[in-house]
C-alpha positions in Angstrom: -0.2 0.2 0.2 2.9 2.2 0.6 4.5 1.7 -2.6 1.1 2.4 -4.3 0.9 5.2 -2.2 4.5 6.7 -3.3 3.4 6.5 -7.2 0.7 9.0 -6.7 0.8 12.5 -6.0 2.8 14.2 -2.7 0.0 15.3 -1.2 -1.9 11.8 -0.9 1.6 10.3 0.1 1.2 12.8 3.3 -2.3 12.5 4.2 -1.2 8.6 3.8 1.6 8.9 6.5 -0.2 11.0 9.0 -3.3 8.5 8.9 -3.6 7.1 12.4 -3.1 3.2 12.2 -5.0 1.4 14.8 -2.6 -0.9 17.0 -4.1 -2.8 20.1 -0.3 -3.3 21.5 0.4 0.4 22.5 -1.3 2.5 24.8 -4.0 5.3 23.7 -2.9 8.4 22.7 0.5 7.4 21.4 0.7 8.1 17.7 1.4 5.1 15.7 1.5 6.1 11.9 5.0 5.9 10.6 5.1 9.7 9.7 4.7 10.4 13.3 7.2 7.6 14.8 10.2 9.3 12.7 8.8 12.9 13.6 9.1 12.0 17.3 12.8 11.1 16.4 13.4 14.1 13.9 12.0 16.4 16.9 14.3 15.0 19.4 17.1 15.0 16.9 16.5 18.6 16.7 16.3 19.5 20.6 19.7 17.7 21.7 21.4 17.4 18.2 20.6 20.5 16.0 23.6 20.0 14.2 22.6 16.5 12.9 18.8 17.9 12.6 20.2 20.9 10.3 22.1 18.4 8.2 19.2 16.1 7.9 16.8 19.1 6.8 19.5 20.1 4.1 19.9 16.3 2.6 16.1 16.4 1.9 16.5 19.3 -0.1 18.9 17.2 -2.3 18.4 14.0 -4.4 18.0 11.5 -1.9 20.3 8.8 -3.8 24.6 9.2 -3.5 24.8 12.2 -1.3 28.4 13.2 -1.4 30.0 14.0 2.2 31.5 17.5 0.7 28.3 18.7 -0.2 26.7 18.8 3.2 30.2 19.3 5.7 30.7 23.3 6.3 34.0 24.4 5.4 35.2 25.4 8.8 33.3 22.4 10.7 35.6 20.1 12.5 35.5 16.6 11.3 34.7 14.9 14.7 31.5 16.9 15.2 30.1 16.6 11.4 30.7 12.6 11.9 28.9 12.8 15.3 26.0 14.4 13.5 26.0 11.9 10.9 26.5 9.1 13.3 23.2 10.3 15.7 21.2 10.3 12.0 22.2 6.8 11.0 21.3 5.8 14.5 18.1 6.3 14.1 18.2 4.9 10.7 17.0 7.9 9.0 20.1 7.8 6.7 21.9 5.2 5.2 25.5 4.9 4.5 26.6 3.6 1.1 30.2 3.9 1.1 32.6 5.8 2.9 31.9 9.1 1.2 28.2 9.0 0.4 24.7 8.7 2.3 21.4 7.7 0.9 17.6 8.9 2.3 14.6 6.9 2.1 12.1 8.8 -0.4 9.4 8.2 2.7 12.1 10.0 5.1 12.5 12.6 2.6 9.2 13.4 2.2 8.6 13.8 5.8 11.5 15.8 6.5 10.1 18.3 3.8 6.4 18.1 5.4 7.9 19.2 8.8 9.8 21.8 7.4 7.1 23.4 5.5 4.8 23.0 8.8 7.9 25.0 10.8 8.2 27.5 7.5 11.6 26.3 7.1 11.3 25.4 3.3 12.3 28.6 2.3 15.9 28.7 4.6 17.0 25.5 3.8 15.8 25.3 0.3 18.2 28.7 -0.1 21.1 26.7 1.7 20.7 24.1 -0.4 20.8 26.1 -3.5 23.7 28.5 -3.0 25.3 24.9 -1.8 24.8 23.7 -5.2 25.8 27.2 -7.5 28.8 27.1 -5.4 29.9 23.8 -6.0 28.7 23.1 -9.3 31.6 23.5 -11.9 31.5 24.7 -15.2 31.2 21.8 -17.8 34.6 21.6 -18.7 36.2 18.0 -19.9 38.0 17.8 -16.6 34.9 18.5 -14.4 33.0 15.9 -16.2 33.3 13.4 -13.1 32.0 15.9 -10.7 29.5 17.4 -12.5 27.7 14.1 -13.3 27.5 13.4 -9.6 26.0 16.8 -8.9 23.5 16.4 -11.5 20.6 14.9 -9.9 21.3 16.9 -6.8 21.4 20.4 -8.6 18.0 19.4 -10.4 16.5 18.4 -7.0 17.1 21.8 -5.7 16.4 23.6 -8.8 12.7 22.2 -8.5 12.2 24.5 -5.2 9.6 27.6 -5.5 12.5 29.9 -4.1 11.4 33.8 -5.0 14.0 36.0 -3.0 16.8 37.7 -5.1 19.5 35.7 -3.6 17.8 32.7 -4.4 17.2 33.8 -8.0 20.6 34.9 -8.7 21.9 31.4 -7.5 19.5 29.8 -9.4 20.8 31.4 -12.7 24.2 30.3 -11.8 23.3 26.9 -11.6 21.0 26.4 -14.2 24.0 28.2 -16.3 26.5 25.6 -15.7 24.2 22.8 -15.6 23.9 24.1 -18.8 27.2 24.0 -20.2 27.5 20.4 -18.6 24.8 19.5 -20.3 25.3 20.8 -23.8 28.8 19.5 -23.9 27.6 16.1 -23.4 25.0 16.7 -26.0 22.0 16.7 -23.8 20.7 19.5 -26.5 16.9 20.0 -24.8 17.7 20.4 -21.4 20.4 22.1 -22.2 18.2 24.6 -24.2 15.6 25.0 -21.6 18.5 25.6 -18.4 19.8 28.1 -20.4 16.8 30.2 -21.5 15.8 29.8 -18.0 19.0 31.0 -16.6 18.9 34.2 -19.2 15.2 35.1 -18.5 16.2 34.7 -14.7 19.2 37.3 -15.2 17.7 39.3 -17.5 14.4 40.1 -14.8 16.8 40.2 -11.8 20.0 41.9 -13.4 19.5 43.5 -16.5 19.5 42.8 -20.5 23.0 44.4 -20.6 24.6 42.8 -17.5 27.7 40.5 -18.4 26.3 37.4 -16.9 22.8 38.1 -18.6 24.7 38.0 -22.1 26.9 35.1 -21.3 23.5 33.0 -20.4 22.2 34.4 -24.0 25.2 33.6 -25.9 25.2 30.1 -24.5 21.1 29.5 -25.5 22.8 30.7 -28.8 25.3 28.3 -29.0 23.1 25.5 -28.0 20.1 26.3 -30.6 23.2 26.4 -33.1 24.0 22.8 -32.0 20.4 21.3 -32.5 20.3 23.0 -36.1 18.0 25.9 -35.1 20.3 28.1 -37.1 17.7 31.0 -37.7 17.0 31.3 -33.6 20.8 31.0 -33.1 21.7 33.6 -35.6 19.1 36.1 -33.8 20.4 35.6 -30.6 23.8 35.7 -31.7 23.2 38.7 -33.0 21.9 40.3 -29.9 24.7 39.0 -27.9 27.2 40.6 -29.9 25.3 44.2 -30.1 25.0 43.9 -26.5 28.9 42.6 -25.6 30.3 45.8 -28.3 27.8 48.4 -26.2 29.0 46.9 -22.9 32.4 45.6 -22.9 33.8 47.1 -25.8 34.7 46.1 -29.7 38.0 44.5 -28.7 37.1 42.6 -25.3 37.4 38.8 -25.8 33.6 38.0 -25.3 32.9 40.2 -28.1 35.4 38.5 -30.5 33.8 34.9 -29.2 30.2 36.5 -29.9 31.3 37.5 -33.2 32.7 34.0 -33.8 29.5 32.4 -32.6 27.8 34.4 -35.0 30.0 33.7 -38.3 29.4 29.9 -37.5 25.7 30.4 -37.9 26.0 32.4 -40.7 28.2 29.4 -42.2 25.6 26.8 -41.4 22.9 28.3 -43.1 24.7 28.9 -46.1 25.0 32.7 -45.9 28.8 32.3 -46.5 29.9 36.0 -47.5 28.2 37.0 -44.3 30.1 34.5 -42.7 33.2 34.9 -44.3 33.0 38.8 -43.5 32.4 38.0 -39.8 35.5 35.5 -39.6 37.6 38.2 -41.2 36.9 40.6 -38.6 36.9 38.5 -35.8 40.4 37.2 -37.0 41.6 40.5 -37.5 40.5 41.9 -34.1 42.1 38.5 -32.7 45.4 39.1 -34.1 45.8 42.3 -32.9 43.9 42.1 -29.2 45.8 38.7 -28.5 
């Protein structure tokens, strides 16, 4: 029955976990549902070991599988205190060690913790912590970072699902979306890369402004992803916008401007606009020889 509930919507699962199940072996007045049993454990941990409760709350915002230790350990935290907190959570069977540096959390435990955080009006605070953590930890998609990006991708996708609206949260969300898009693009996952790049650009355009260098960077990335999908006309339009903004904000000789010029030349060439592409490539080459 629990497996059936797990496949249904989240609220149905929470209602199911909250249901009082009659058990003649227990005294009257004692909660005996799975949800409330876990809650008693969580409340006791929160009272006596706040670091363990904080760690569990943060883990509940991530993907429940393969949670790496370095993702939840504070930089200035003593090793013994961190491992004591994890030991407490493991002792209560709220998390399970799967290897020497990673843990997992059962989906029912995870959704229970998320519900308690919502009830305590802590969801936004913990969600922003998780989002900032991933924004700082998820590297760009260069080849040497492939293994790290692949391991963090499920956690990035999990925290991006949380509905956070503060300005700082939106800025971190845009950073994470941009880096995720670069990784997906380099891996040939063009549809999801386009979605991530477009979302990053829209957030930055609203929170920063269209002329901000980070906004233009996400716009250029979107154009590159579109070009590699064969959407050449859309790519050309976006690269023209990015080039114009780069020239205005950074100047005609800035390396970012030269890259935008090169991107536009490629988009033109892919459409068979060879004379325009040649002219743009010659301009980019001449400026690069001068500047670089």
